[in-house]
BALOBA-1460 file (C-alpha; in Angstrom, 3 decimals):
// residues 406
<rec num="1" residu="m" x="43.687" y="-2.126" z="19.411"/>
<rec num="2" residu="t" x="42.449" y="0.212" z="17.019"/>
<rec num="3" residu="t" x="41.626" y="3.763" z="19.252"/>
<rec num="4" residu="a" x="38.644" y="6.249" z="19.102"/>
<rec num="5" residu="l" x="38.906" y="9.899" z="21.027"/>
<rec num="6" residu="v" x="34.997" y="10.703" z="22.211"/>
<rec num="7" residu="i" x="34.519" y="13.956" z="22.252"/>
<rec num="8" residu="g" x="32.017" y="15.505" z="24.631"/>
<rec num="9" residu="g" x="28.949" y="13.506" z="27.392"/>
<rec num="10" residu="g" x="25.562" y="14.398" z="28.082"/>
<rec num="11" residu="v" x="23.877" y="10.604" z="26.072"/>
<rec num="12" residu="a" x="26.052" y="10.487" z="22.808"/>
<rec num="13" residu="g" x="29.451" y="10.688" z="24.283"/>
<rec num="14" residu="p" x="28.488" y="7.679" z="26.723"/>
<rec num="15" residu="a" x="26.483" y="5.490" z="24.166"/>
<rec num="16" residu="s" x="29.184" y="5.289" z="21.203"/>
<rec num="17" residu="a" x="32.226" y="4.779" z="23.923"/>
<rec num="18" residu="i" x="29.647" y="1.646" z="24.584"/>
<rec num="19" residu="a" x="29.194" y="1.077" z="21.078"/>
<rec num="20" residu="l" x="32.471" y="1.128" z="20.410"/>
<rec num="21" residu="q" x="34.312" y="-0.608" z="23.129"/>
<rec num="22" residu="k" x="31.547" y="-3.786" z="22.385"/>
<rec num="23" residu="a" x="32.986" y="-3.660" z="18.715"/>
<rec num="24" residu="g" x="36.073" y="-4.303" z="19.462"/>
<rec num="25" residu="i" x="37.858" y="-0.844" z="19.905"/>
<rec num="26" residu="e" x="39.193" y="1.195" z="22.508"/>
<rec num="27" residu="p" x="37.067" y="4.258" z="22.957"/>
<rec num="28" residu="i" x="38.455" y="7.309" z="25.536"/>
<rec num="29" residu="l" x="36.170" y="9.294" z="26.641"/>
<rec num="30" residu="y" x="36.562" y="13.803" z="26.908"/>
<rec num="31" residu="e" x="33.715" y="15.992" z="28.119"/>
<rec num="32" residu="a" x="33.971" y="19.771" z="28.418"/>
<rec num="33" residu="y" x="32.410" y="19.976" z="31.801"/>
<rec num="34" residu="d" x="34.863" y="19.973" z="34.482"/>
<rec num="35" residu="r" x="32.682" y="17.417" z="36.319"/>
<rec num="36" residu="g" x="29.875" y="14.840" z="35.220"/>
<rec num="37" residu="a" x="26.616" y="16.575" z="33.320"/>
<rec num="38" residu="d" x="24.679" y="15.404" z="36.368"/>
<rec num="39" residu="g" x="21.956" y="17.763" z="36.554"/>
<rec num="40" residu="i" x="22.490" y="18.823" z="33.341"/>
<rec num="41" residu="g" x="19.295" y="19.254" z="30.966"/>
<rec num="42" residu="q" x="15.489" y="18.467" z="31.857"/>
<rec num="43" residu="n" x="13.487" y="15.708" z="31.212"/>
<rec num="44" residu="l" x="12.988" y="13.948" z="27.765"/>
<rec num="45" residu="v" x="11.367" y="11.209" z="26.289"/>
<rec num="46" residu="l" x="12.808" y="7.552" z="25.069"/>
<rec num="47" residu="a" x="10.793" y="6.306" z="22.086"/>
<rec num="48" residu="v" x="10.693" y="2.993" z="21.832"/>
<rec num="49" residu="n" x="12.933" y="2.851" z="19.216"/>
<rec num="50" residu="g" x="15.971" y="4.000" z="21.239"/>
<rec num="51" residu="y" x="15.122" y="1.964" z="24.344"/>
<rec num="52" residu="s" x="15.452" y="-1.255" z="21.569"/>
<rec num="53" residu="a" x="18.878" y="0.492" z="19.904"/>
<rec num="54" residu="l" x="20.285" y="1.194" z="23.760"/>
<rec num="55" residu="l" x="19.403" y="-2.394" z="24.950"/>
<rec num="56" residu="e" x="21.108" y="-3.970" z="21.824"/>
<rec num="57" residu="l" x="24.369" y="-1.888" z="23.460"/>
<rec num="58" residu="g" x="23.300" y="-4.550" z="26.170"/>
<rec num="59" residu="v" x="23.281" y="-1.295" z="29.229"/>
<rec num="60" residu="g" x="19.737" y="-2.843" z="30.529"/>
<rec num="61" residu="h" x="16.171" y="-1.380" z="31.443"/>
<rec num="62" residu="l" x="17.157" y="1.841" z="32.791"/>
<rec num="63" residu="k" x="15.467" y="1.595" z="36.928"/>
<rec num="64" residu="p" x="14.995" y="5.806" z="36.705"/>
<rec num="65" residu="g" x="12.830" y="6.689" z="35.058"/>
<rec num="66" residu="f" x="8.489" y="6.160" z="34.221"/>
<rec num="67" residu="d" x="6.975" y="4.212" z="31.559"/>
<rec num="68" residu="i" x="4.742" y="6.558" z="29.152"/>
<rec num="69" residu="p" x="2.768" y="3.612" z="26.646"/>
<rec num="70" residu="r" x="0.281" y="5.954" z="25.090"/>
<rec num="71" residu="y" x="-0.566" y="9.905" z="24.501"/>
<rec num="72" residu="r" x="-4.467" y="11.906" z="24.794"/>
<rec num="73" residu="f" x="-4.301" y="14.807" z="22.292"/>
<rec num="74" residu="h" x="-7.035" y="17.439" z="23.672"/>
<rec num="75" residu="l" x="-8.163" y="20.330" z="22.542"/>
<rec num="76" residu="g" x="-7.714" y="23.567" z="24.548"/>
<rec num="77" residu="n" x="-11.413" y="23.634" z="25.219"/>
<rec num="78" residu="g" x="-11.283" y="20.058" z="27.097"/>
<rec num="79" residu="k" x="-12.385" y="17.803" z="24.146"/>
<rec num="80" residu="q" x="-10.393" y="14.417" z="24.221"/>
<rec num="81" residu="l" x="-9.796" y="13.462" z="20.867"/>
<rec num="82" residu="c" x="-8.213" y="10.380" z="21.058"/>
<rec num="83" residu="q" x="-5.720" y="8.269" z="22.957"/>
<rec num="84" residu="v" x="-2.908" y="5.825" z="21.163"/>
<rec num="85" residu="l" x="0.344" y="4.060" z="21.621"/>
<rec num="86" residu="n" x="3.315" y="5.946" z="22.389"/>
<rec num="87" residu="g" x="4.676" y="3.473" z="19.824"/>
<rec num="88" residu="d" x="4.108" y="-0.279" z="19.963"/>
<rec num="89" residu="p" x="5.949" y="-2.094" z="23.029"/>
<rec num="90" residu="l" x="8.920" y="-4.340" z="22.019"/>
<rec num="91" residu="e" x="8.410" y="-7.921" z="22.167"/>
<rec num="92" residu="d" x="9.492" y="-7.718" z="26.368"/>
<rec num="93" residu="g" x="6.966" y="-5.190" z="26.608"/>
<rec num="94" residu="t" x="9.386" y="-2.283" z="27.050"/>
<rec num="95" residu="a" x="7.784" y="0.972" z="26.184"/>
<rec num="96" residu="a" x="8.508" y="4.919" z="25.653"/>
<rec num="97" residu="h" x="10.291" y="5.253" z="29.183"/>
<rec num="98" residu="a" x="9.794" y="9.453" z="30.580"/>
<rec num="99" residu="i" x="13.413" y="10.184" z="32.495"/>
<rec num="100" residu="t" x="15.248" y="13.116" z="33.022"/>
<rec num="101" residu="r" x="18.280" y="14.019" z="31.038"/>
<rec num="102" residu="s" x="20.341" y="13.667" z="33.665"/>
<rec num="103" residu="d" x="19.421" y="10.103" z="35.087"/>
<rec num="104" residu="l" x="20.150" y="8.749" z="31.372"/>
<rec num="105" residu="y" x="23.493" y="9.827" z="31.004"/>
<rec num="106" residu="k" x="24.136" y="9.086" z="34.698"/>
<rec num="107" residu="a" x="23.125" y="5.799" z="33.289"/>
<rec num="108" residu="l" x="25.087" y="5.656" z="30.297"/>
<rec num="109" residu="r" x="27.894" y="7.069" z="32.082"/>
<rec num="110" residu="d" x="28.077" y="4.372" z="34.749"/>
<rec num="111" residu="e" x="27.963" y="1.972" z="32.623"/>
<rec num="112" residu="a" x="30.527" y="2.693" z="31.129"/>
<rec num="113" residu="i" x="32.906" y="3.337" z="34.012"/>
<rec num="114" residu="d" x="31.953" y="-0.511" z="35.035"/>
<rec num="115" residu="r" x="33.331" y="-1.626" z="31.332"/>
<rec num="116" residu="g" x="36.489" y="0.080" z="31.837"/>
<rec num="117" residu="i" x="36.200" y="2.526" z="30.133"/>
<rec num="118" residu="e" x="38.441" y="6.253" z="30.476"/>
<rec num="119" residu="l" x="36.596" y="9.160" z="31.591"/>
<rec num="120" residu="n" x="38.607" y="12.475" z="31.342"/>
<rec num="121" residu="f" x="36.343" y="15.687" z="32.247"/>
<rec num="122" residu="g" x="37.240" y="19.322" z="31.824"/>
<rec num="123" residu="k" x="38.094" y="18.581" z="28.118"/>
<rec num="124" residu="k" x="36.849" y="21.104" z="26.556"/>
<rec num="125" residu="l" x="38.223" y="20.539" z="22.907"/>
<rec num="126" residu="v" x="39.823" y="23.121" z="20.678"/>
<rec num="127" residu="d" x="41.380" y="21.743" z="17.928"/>
<rec num="128" residu="a" x="42.325" y="19.045" z="15.958"/>
<rec num="129" residu="k" x="44.675" y="17.422" z="13.695"/>
<rec num="130" residu="i" x="44.780" y="14.347" z="11.067"/>
<rec num="131" residu="e" x="48.832" y="13.288" z="11.228"/>
<rec num="132" residu="n" x="50.626" y="9.646" z="10.255"/>
<rec num="133" residu="d" x="47.225" y="7.781" z="9.797"/>
<rec num="134" residu="g" x="45.971" y="9.229" z="13.205"/>
<rec num="135" residu="v" x="44.406" y="12.261" z="15.165"/>
<rec num="136" residu="t" x="45.304" y="14.255" z="17.653"/>
<rec num="137" residu="a" x="42.716" y="16.358" z="19.640"/>
<rec num="138" residu="y" x="43.999" y="19.698" z="21.430"/>
<rec num="139" residu="f" x="41.988" y="20.575" z="24.396"/>
<rec num="140" residu="s" x="41.938" y="24.435" z="26.378"/>
<rec num="141" residu="d" x="43.922" y="23.166" z="29.203"/>
<rec num="142" residu="g" x="47.055" y="22.544" z="26.566"/>
<rec num="143" residu="s" x="46.364" y="18.827" z="26.703"/>
<rec num="144" residu="s" x="46.206" y="17.054" z="23.468"/>
<rec num="145" residu="a" x="45.476" y="12.708" z="22.832"/>
<rec num="146" residu="r" x="46.090" y="10.919" z="19.747"/>
<rec num="147" residu="g" x="44.248" y="8.519" z="18.857"/>
<rec num="148" residu="d" x="43.402" y="6.039" z="15.577"/>
<rec num="149" residu="l" x="39.608" y="7.954" z="15.092"/>
<rec num="150" residu="l" x="37.619" y="11.281" z="16.404"/>
<rec num="151" residu="v" x="33.850" y="10.795" z="17.474"/>
<rec num="152" residu="g" x="32.607" y="14.240" z="18.233"/>
<rec num="153" residu="a" x="29.298" y="14.038" z="20.008"/>
<rec num="154" residu="d" x="29.497" y="17.168" z="21.114"/>
<rec num="155" residu="g" x="26.376" y="18.746" z="20.206"/>
<rec num="156" residu="l" x="24.117" y="21.270" z="18.524"/>
<rec num="157" residu="h" x="27.482" y="24.040" z="18.708"/>
<rec num="158" residu="s" x="29.970" y="20.996" z="17.745"/>
<rec num="159" residu="v" x="33.582" y="21.779" z="17.506"/>
<rec num="160" residu="t" x="33.917" y="18.965" z="15.716"/>
<rec num="161" residu="r" x="31.578" y="20.089" z="13.245"/>
<rec num="162" residu="k" x="33.649" y="23.366" z="12.748"/>
<rec num="163" residu="l" x="37.165" y="21.307" z="12.317"/>
<rec num="164" residu="i" x="35.790" y="18.563" z="9.153"/>
<rec num="165" residu="d" x="34.091" y="21.838" z="7.917"/>
<rec num="166" residu="p" x="34.611" y="25.296" z="8.765"/>
<rec num="167" residu="q" x="31.645" y="26.173" z="6.708"/>
<rec num="168" residu="e" x="29.314" y="28.061" z="9.164"/>
<rec num="169" residu="l" x="25.540" y="26.332" z="9.425"/>
<rec num="170" residu="t" x="22.533" y="28.798" z="9.653"/>
<rec num="171" residu="f" x="20.278" y="26.885" z="12.307"/>
<rec num="172" residu="r" x="16.613" y="26.664" z="11.530"/>
<rec num="173" residu="y" x="14.370" y="28.397" z="13.667"/>
<rec num="174" residu="g" x="11.340" y="27.217" z="14.416"/>
<rec num="175" residu="g" x="8.493" y="29.896" z="15.096"/>
<rec num="176" residu="l" x="8.471" y="28.227" z="18.740"/>
<rec num="177" residu="w" x="9.742" y="28.575" z="22.331"/>
<rec num="178" residu="t" x="9.887" y="25.526" z="24.761"/>
<rec num="179" residu="t" x="9.818" y="25.199" z="28.597"/>
<rec num="180" residu="g" x="8.375" y="23.498" z="31.085"/>
<rec num="181" residu="g" x="9.215" y="21.796" z="35.185"/>
<rec num="182" residu="y" x="7.966" y="19.869" z="37.843"/>
<rec num="183" residu="a" x="5.169" y="20.857" z="39.970"/>
<rec num="184" residu="t" x="4.252" y="19.214" z="42.910"/>
<rec num="185" residu="g" x="1.150" y="19.369" z="45.760"/>
<rec num="186" residu="i" x="-1.205" y="18.797" z="42.347"/>
<rec num="187" residu="n" x="-3.827" y="16.345" z="41.706"/>
<rec num="188" residu="p" x="-4.416" y="17.620" z="37.321"/>
<rec num="189" residu="p" x="-6.975" y="14.668" z="35.601"/>
<rec num="190" residu="s" x="-4.210" y="11.559" z="35.398"/>
<rec num="191" residu="q" x="-3.877" y="8.336" z="33.736"/>
<rec num="192" residu="a" x="-0.322" y="6.242" z="34.503"/>
<rec num="193" residu="g" x="2.074" y="6.163" z="31.679"/>
<rec num="194" residu="t" x="0.036" y="8.698" z="29.710"/>
<rec num="195" residu="e" x="0.780" y="12.029" z="28.616"/>
<rec num="196" residu="f" x="-1.810" y="14.650" z="28.374"/>
<rec num="197" residu="m" x="-1.624" y="16.718" z="25.435"/>
<rec num="198" residu="y" x="-3.346" y="19.761" z="25.152"/>
<rec num="199" residu="l" x="-3.641" y="21.988" z="21.747"/>
<rec num="200" residu="g" x="-4.661" y="24.997" z="23.500"/>
<rec num="201" residu="r" x="-5.895" y="27.992" z="22.064"/>
<rec num="202" residu="r" x="-2.497" y="29.913" z="21.946"/>
<rec num="203" residu="s" x="-0.230" y="27.907" z="22.959"/>
<rec num="204" residu="f" x="0.562" y="23.618" z="23.455"/>
<rec num="205" residu="f" x="0.726" y="22.172" z="26.952"/>
<rec num="206" residu="c" x="1.575" y="18.340" z="28.352"/>
<rec num="207" residu="y" x="1.883" y="17.249" z="31.554"/>
<rec num="208" residu="i" x="2.895" y="13.449" z="32.514"/>
<rec num="209" residu="p" x="1.965" y="12.223" z="35.763"/>
<rec num="210" residu="d" x="4.924" y="10.491" z="37.582"/>
<rec num="211" residu="h" x="4.737" y="7.951" z="40.001"/>
<rec num="212" residu="d" x="5.388" y="9.685" z="43.199"/>
<rec num="213" residu="g" x="3.067" y="12.588" z="43.203"/>
<rec num="214" residu="r" x="5.411" y="15.067" z="40.180"/>
<rec num="215" residu="i" x="3.979" y="16.364" z="37.608"/>
<rec num="216" residu="w" x="5.904" y="16.494" z="34.606"/>
<rec num="217" residu="w" x="5.380" y="18.998" z="32.200"/>
<rec num="218" residu="y" x="6.385" y="21.091" z="29.149"/>
<rec num="219" residu="a" x="5.015" y="23.691" z="26.883"/>
<rec num="220" residu="t" x="5.611" y="25.198" z="22.847"/>
<rec num="221" residu="v" x="5.028" y="29.224" z="23.046"/>
<rec num="222" residu="t" x="4.246" y="30.249" z="19.274"/>
<rec num="223" residu="r" x="7.025" y="33.382" z="18.843"/>
<rec num="224" residu="p" x="6.735" y="34.533" z="14.726"/>
<rec num="225" residu="h" x="10.447" y="35.815" z="15.323"/>
<rec num="226" residu="e" x="13.694" y="34.419" z="16.823"/>
<rec num="227" residu="p" x="14.460" y="36.112" z="20.062"/>
<rec num="228" residu="t" x="18.473" y="37.049" z="20.481"/>
<rec num="229" residu="p" x="20.204" y="35.925" z="23.476"/>
<rec num="230" residu="q" x="19.848" y="39.950" z="24.996"/>
<rec num="231" residu="e" x="16.258" y="39.464" z="25.165"/>
<rec num="232" residu="l" x="16.077" y="36.167" z="26.004"/>
<rec num="233" residu="s" x="18.172" y="36.834" z="29.168"/>
<rec num="234" residu="e" x="15.585" y="40.316" z="29.930"/>
<rec num="235" residu="i" x="12.814" y="37.546" z="30.773"/>
<rec num="236" residu="t" x="12.743" y="37.429" z="34.541"/>
<rec num="237" residu="p" x="11.498" y="34.084" z="36.028"/>
<rec num="238" residu="e" x="8.294" y="35.684" z="37.509"/>
<rec num="239" residu="a" x="7.653" y="37.629" z="33.523"/>
<rec num="240" residu="w" x="7.516" y="34.414" z="32.486"/>
<rec num="241" residu="r" x="5.335" y="32.996" z="34.700"/>
<rec num="242" residu="k" x="3.093" y="35.333" z="33.848"/>
<rec num="243" residu="t" x="3.265" y="34.439" z="30.388"/>
<rec num="244" residu="l" x="2.027" y="31.010" z="30.776"/>
<rec num="245" residu="t" x="-0.140" y="31.400" z="32.962"/>
<rec num="246" residu="d" x="-1.833" y="34.376" z="30.507"/>
<rec num="247" residu="l" x="-1.161" y="31.598" z="27.407"/>
<rec num="248" residu="f" x="-3.182" y="29.265" z="29.114"/>
<rec num="249" residu="g" x="-6.022" y="30.452" z="31.137"/>
<rec num="250" residu="v" x="-8.276" y="30.674" z="28.417"/>
<rec num="251" residu="d" x="-7.577" y="26.627" z="28.013"/>
<rec num="252" residu="r" x="-10.174" y="24.193" z="29.941"/>
<rec num="253" residu="s" x="-7.217" y="22.254" z="31.337"/>
<rec num="254" residu="a" x="-5.051" y="21.670" z="34.149"/>
<rec num="255" residu="a" x="-2.154" y="23.718" z="32.692"/>
<rec num="256" residu="v" x="-2.290" y="27.306" z="35.203"/>
<rec num="257" residu="d" x="-2.659" y="25.399" z="38.378"/>
<rec num="258" residu="i" x="0.511" y="23.294" z="37.049"/>
<rec num="259" residu="i" x="2.808" y="26.213" z="36.484"/>
<rec num="260" residu="n" x="1.302" y="28.360" z="39.444"/>
<rec num="261" residu="a" x="2.708" y="24.767" z="41.439"/>
<rec num="262" residu="t" x="6.031" y="24.543" z="39.417"/>
<rec num="263" residu="e" x="8.740" y="26.182" z="42.157"/>
<rec num="264" residu="a" x="11.388" y="26.730" z="39.135"/>
<rec num="265" residu="i" x="10.347" y="27.160" z="35.355"/>
<rec num="266" residu="w" x="12.618" y="26.176" z="32.858"/>
<rec num="267" residu="p" x="13.756" y="29.484" z="31.210"/>
<rec num="268" residu="p" x="12.083" y="29.903" z="27.347"/>
<rec num="269" residu="r" x="14.471" y="28.323" z="24.640"/>
<rec num="270" residu="p" x="13.814" y="28.543" z="20.960"/>
<rec num="271" residu="i" x="13.438" y="25.681" z="19.478"/>
<rec num="272" residu="q" x="15.689" y="25.487" z="16.035"/>
<rec num="273" residu="d" x="16.997" y="22.325" z="14.190"/>
<rec num="274" residu="i" x="20.051" y="21.897" z="11.678"/>
<rec num="275" residu="p" x="17.732" y="20.618" z="8.032"/>
<rec num="276" residu="h" x="21.180" y="19.137" z="6.455"/>
<rec num="277" residu="v" x="24.750" y="19.149" z="7.537"/>
<rec num="278" residu="p" x="26.819" y="18.914" z="3.873"/>
<rec num="279" residu="k" x="30.100" y="16.541" z="5.638"/>
<rec num="280" residu="w" x="29.587" y="14.285" z="8.351"/>
<rec num="281" residu="h" x="33.356" y="13.399" z="8.203"/>
<rec num="282" residu="n" x="37.292" y="13.789" z="6.677"/>
<rec num="283" residu="g" x="38.495" y="10.119" z="7.229"/>
<rec num="284" residu="r" x="39.336" y="10.347" z="10.718"/>
<rec num="285" residu="m" x="36.909" y="12.171" z="12.171"/>
<rec num="286" residu="i" x="33.499" y="11.579" z="12.552"/>
<rec num="287" residu="i" x="30.019" y="13.585" z="13.921"/>
<rec num="288" residu="i" x="27.138" y="12.377" z="15.534"/>
<rec num="289" residu="g" x="23.605" y="13.261" z="17.815"/>
<rec num="290" residu="d" x="23.101" y="16.736" z="17.250"/>
<rec num="291" residu="a" x="26.275" y="17.919" z="16.039"/>
<rec num="292" residu="c" x="25.341" y="16.267" z="12.899"/>
<rec num="293" residu="h" x="21.182" y="15.533" z="12.761"/>
<rec num="294" residu="a" x="19.968" y="18.421" z="15.367"/>
<rec num="295" residu="v" x="15.893" y="17.620" z="15.318"/>
<rec num="296" residu="s" x="12.565" y="20.185" z="16.599"/>
<rec num="297" residu="p" x="11.668" y="18.276" z="20.172"/>
<rec num="298" residu="s" x="8.342" y="17.974" z="19.000"/>
<rec num="299" residu="a" x="9.381" y="14.761" z="17.043"/>
<rec num="300" residu="g" x="10.646" y="13.392" z="19.959"/>
<rec num="301" residu="q" x="13.854" y="11.449" z="18.542"/>
<rec num="302" residu="g" x="16.608" y="13.789" z="19.789"/>
<rec num="303" residu="v" x="18.147" y="10.942" z="22.247"/>
<rec num="304" residu="s" x="16.749" y="7.862" z="20.255"/>
<rec num="305" residu="m" x="18.651" y="9.031" z="17.122"/>
<rec num="306" residu="a" x="21.746" y="9.532" z="18.687"/>
<rec num="307" residu="i" x="21.877" y="5.747" z="20.282"/>
<rec num="308" residu="e" x="20.515" y="4.764" z="16.974"/>
<rec num="309" residu="d" x="23.865" y="7.251" z="15.057"/>
<rec num="310" residu="s" x="26.580" y="5.148" z="18.243"/>
<rec num="311" residu="l" x="25.014" y="1.706" z="17.417"/>
<rec num="312" residu="v" x="25.241" y="2.171" z="13.533"/>
<rec num="313" residu="l" x="28.307" y="4.198" z="13.741"/>
<rec num="314" residu="a" x="30.123" y="1.145" z="15.933"/>
<rec num="315" residu="k" x="28.599" y="-1.748" z="13.702"/>
<rec num="316" residu="c" x="30.135" y="-0.417" z="10.562"/>
<rec num="317" residu="l" x="33.770" y="0.243" z="12.267"/>
<rec num="318" residu="r" x="33.369" y="-3.381" z="13.439"/>
<rec num="319" residu="d" x="32.182" y="-4.950" z="9.799"/>
<rec num="320" residu="i" x="34.586" y="-2.056" z="8.006"/>
<rec num="321" residu="p" x="38.555" y="-2.289" z="8.418"/>
<rec num="322" residu="d" x="39.030" y="0.680" z="6.131"/>
<rec num="323" residu="i" x="37.844" y="3.446" z="8.957"/>
<rec num="324" residu="a" x="37.363" y="5.921" z="5.559"/>
<rec num="325" residu="a" x="34.942" y="3.908" z="4.263"/>
<rec num="326" residu="a" x="33.234" y="2.827" z="7.420"/>
<rec num="327" residu="f" x="32.524" y="6.144" z="7.899"/>
<rec num="328" residu="d" x="31.327" y="6.512" z="4.309"/>
<rec num="329" residu="k" x="28.812" y="3.620" z="5.083"/>
<rec num="330" residu="y" x="27.708" y="5.462" z="8.294"/>
<rec num="331" residu="e" x="26.607" y="8.252" z="6.569"/>
<rec num="332" residu="e" x="24.920" y="6.453" z="3.643"/>
<rec num="333" residu="i" x="23.061" y="4.579" z="6.733"/>
<rec num="334" residu="r" x="21.784" y="7.399" z="8.736"/>
<rec num="335" residu="r" x="21.968" y="10.328" z="6.347"/>
<rec num="336" residu="p" x="18.388" y="9.670" z="5.043"/>
<rec num="337" residu="r" x="16.579" y="8.508" z="8.177"/>
<rec num="338" residu="v" x="17.996" y="11.001" z="10.478"/>
<rec num="339" residu="e" x="16.779" y="14.177" z="7.509"/>
<rec num="340" residu="k" x="13.626" y="12.350" z="7.333"/>
<rec num="341" residu="i" x="12.984" y="12.511" z="10.979"/>
<rec num="342" residu="v" x="14.551" y="15.958" z="11.469"/>
<rec num="343" residu="e" x="11.438" y="17.207" z="8.637"/>
<rec num="344" residu="f" x="9.282" y="14.930" z="10.375"/>
<rec num="345" residu="g" x="10.205" y="17.315" z="13.769"/>
<rec num="346" residu="k" x="10.015" y="20.593" z="11.472"/>
<rec num="347" residu="d" x="5.858" y="19.536" z="10.537"/>
<rec num="348" residu="c" x="5.267" y="17.892" z="14.009"/>
<rec num="349" residu="g" x="6.187" y="22.219" z="15.067"/>
<rec num="350" residu="r" x="4.349" y="23.320" z="12.653"/>
<rec num="351" residu="m" x="1.420" y="21.602" z="13.929"/>
<rec num="352" residu="l" x="2.003" y="23.157" z="17.446"/>
<rec num="353" residu="e" x="1.784" y="27.437" z="16.170"/>
<rec num="354" residu="v" x="-0.928" y="29.078" z="17.078"/>
<rec num="355" residu="r" x="-0.138" y="32.527" z="15.075"/>
<rec num="356" residu="n" x="-3.587" y="34.271" z="15.121"/>
<rec num="357" residu="q" x="-7.423" y="32.955" z="16.006"/>
<rec num="358" residu="v" x="-7.826" y="31.862" z="12.104"/>
<rec num="359" residu="r" x="-5.137" y="29.865" z="11.804"/>
<rec num="360" residu="r" x="-6.336" y="28.050" z="15.194"/>
<rec num="361" residu="t" x="-9.624" y="27.760" z="14.021"/>
<rec num="362" residu="g" x="-8.395" y="25.464" z="11.427"/>
<rec num="363" residu="r" x="-6.479" y="23.751" z="13.232"/>
<rec num="364" residu="d" x="-8.851" y="22.596" z="15.480"/>
<rec num="365" residu="v" x="-11.285" y="21.874" z="12.566"/>
<rec num="366" residu="f" x="-8.124" y="19.898" z="11.357"/>
<rec num="367" residu="a" x="-7.422" y="18.480" z="14.343"/>
<rec num="368" residu="r" x="-11.376" y="16.836" z="14.849"/>
<rec num="369" residu="f" x="-11.025" y="14.646" z="11.850"/>
<rec num="370" residu="a" x="-7.008" y="13.920" z="11.935"/>
<rec num="371" residu="f" x="-7.038" y="13.056" z="15.564"/>
<rec num="372" residu="n" x="-10.397" y="11.484" z="15.702"/>
<rec num="373" residu="q" x="-9.940" y="7.426" z="17.765"/>
<rec num="374" residu="k" x="-9.852" y="5.650" z="14.261"/>
<rec num="375" residu="a" x="-7.902" y="8.247" z="12.094"/>
<rec num="376" residu="a" x="-5.597" y="8.356" z="15.375"/>
<rec num="377" residu="e" x="-5.070" y="4.773" z="14.700"/>
<rec num="378" residu="r" x="-4.232" y="4.833" z="11.022"/>
<rec num="379" residu="g" x="-1.560" y="7.843" z="11.500"/>
<rec num="380" residu="h" x="-0.185" y="5.404" z="14.090"/>
<rec num="381" residu="e" x="0.195" y="2.566" z="11.780"/>
<rec num="382" residu="s" x="1.351" y="4.774" z="9.367"/>
<rec num="383" residu="m" x="4.216" y="6.352" z="11.955"/>
<rec num="384" residu="r" x="5.792" y="2.726" z="11.696"/>
<rec num="385" residu="w" x="9.011" y="4.154" z="10.130"/>
<rec num="386" residu="l" x="9.603" y="6.101" z="13.200"/>
<rec num="387" residu="y" x="8.777" y="3.908" z="16.118"/>
<rec num="388" residu="d" x="9.532" y="0.035" z="14.642"/>
<rec num="389" residu="h" x="12.713" y="0.960" z="13.404"/>
<rec num="390" residu="r" x="15.319" y="-1.744" z="15.062"/>
<rec num="391" residu="i" x="18.928" y="-2.103" z="14.574"/>
<rec num="392" residu="k" x="19.947" y="-5.478" z="15.926"/>
<rec num="393" residu="w" x="24.209" y="-5.590" z="16.764"/>
<rec num="394" residu="e" x="24.676" y="-9.233" z="15.486"/>
<rec num="395" residu="t" x="23.049" y="-8.474" z="11.927"/>
<rec num="396" residu="p" x="26.107" y="-7.715" z="9.697"/>
<rec num="397" residu="v" x="26.168" y="-3.513" z="8.343"/>
<rec num="398" residu="g" x="23.976" y="-3.668" z="5.217"/>
<rec num="399" residu="r" x="21.972" y="-7.104" z="5.624"/>
<rec num="400" residu="e" x="19.646" y="-5.575" z="7.663"/>
<rec num="401" residu="s" x="15.585" y="-4.584" z="7.452"/>
<rec num="402" residu="v" x="14.469" y="-1.527" z="9.379"/>
<rec num="403" residu="g" x="11.528" y="-0.216" z="7.174"/>
<rec num="404" residu="a" x="11.111" y="3.105" z="5.334"/>
<rec num="405" residu="g" x="13.993" y="6.001" z="6.477"/>
<rec num="406" residu="g" x="16.647" y="3.698" z="6.802"/>
C-alpha cells in the first residue's frame, strides 16, 4: 500500500489524512506541537462549499458551533443596507457554519483516530529528501520517517514549501489588522443565524450571537504600514482595548459595548496573503492549504479551501497511478480556483479599508448602491462560482462540472 507522510496539524492535516485513507493510501500524520491543536486558533466560518467537501469526506455534520445562513450589512451610522444568504444551503439544508478552529480541528482529529490513522505529536519537520522511489522526512527530535509521498499541510510558514522550492516568497500585506473575541453578559440587537456586519466610519466590525448567550465578534482595523513583530509585541491588552473602543465609539452599533464585555481580546494580527506560489510539488512532496495559497480572512474561505484541496488531491492519487502525474493534475485543477479566491479576498479587504474621510465617504456612497437589497441579491447570484462549488467523491477526476474558477 502507498504510504503518505502528512506534515501539519490544524485543519488541513487531518482532513488530508482522512481523504488519503479514503483513496486507499495509508496516511501517517505528524504534528509539530507536542499535543493536539486543542485551544489553538480562533473562530471561523466554514462556508457551504467547504462544508460540502467535508461531508464528501464522510466526516458528517458538525456538532460544535452553529449555522449562520445569512448576513446583514450596515453602515457605521446604523443604517441597514441589506440581508442576504451566506451562500445557498446544500440540498439537505446544511448552511454555512460558525465554529472555533479548535473545535473543527478536534472533530477532524477524532475522526482520523476513529478511522485508525496514526498521529504523531512533537514532530517538527526540519528536512526531507527524495531517495529510492520515496521520500524521507527528518524531524527536530532526531527521528525520521519514510513514505512514498509527503503532503505539506504545514501552514503559512511552511517548511515543506521551502524544501520544494527554496526561493523566498514575499507575503502580501493587506493594509489591515484583525482581532476579535467572545463577549458575555450583553444582549445586542440580534437574529439567530445572522452575522451583523458594520462598515464603520473608521473600521469594520462584525458580531454573531451564538445559542449559549455569547457574542462572537471580529474586527478589521486599517493600518497602511505593516508592523514589525517588535511593534506588535509592544501593544498591551489595555492599550489595544482602548484603541478599539476609540475607533468604534463614533459608530451607531453595539461594537463598544461588545468590546467592553469581552474578557480577553485577541492580540492584533496583520492580514497577509500569498498571491502566487510558483512551485507546488517536486514529484514526491506537495503542499496544500495555506502552505500554497494563504488567503485573507476577508474572503471567509481559508479552511474551506484546505478541505477542498484535501478532497481533490486524494481523488487525483486515487485515479492516477503515477504520483508526479497525480500532483500535476491536482495543481491543474486547483490553481485557477484558489488564486482567484486569493484575489477575491484581497478585494474584500480593500473594501474594508478606511484610510481617510474622503475614501470613507466614497465607500459609503458606493455601498448604498452596491449593497441595497436588490443589488445584493444580484451580487449573490454572481458569487455562485465561489459558494456553489461541489466536488463529488464518486466522480472521476477531470469529469466534474463545478462552475467558474475551477
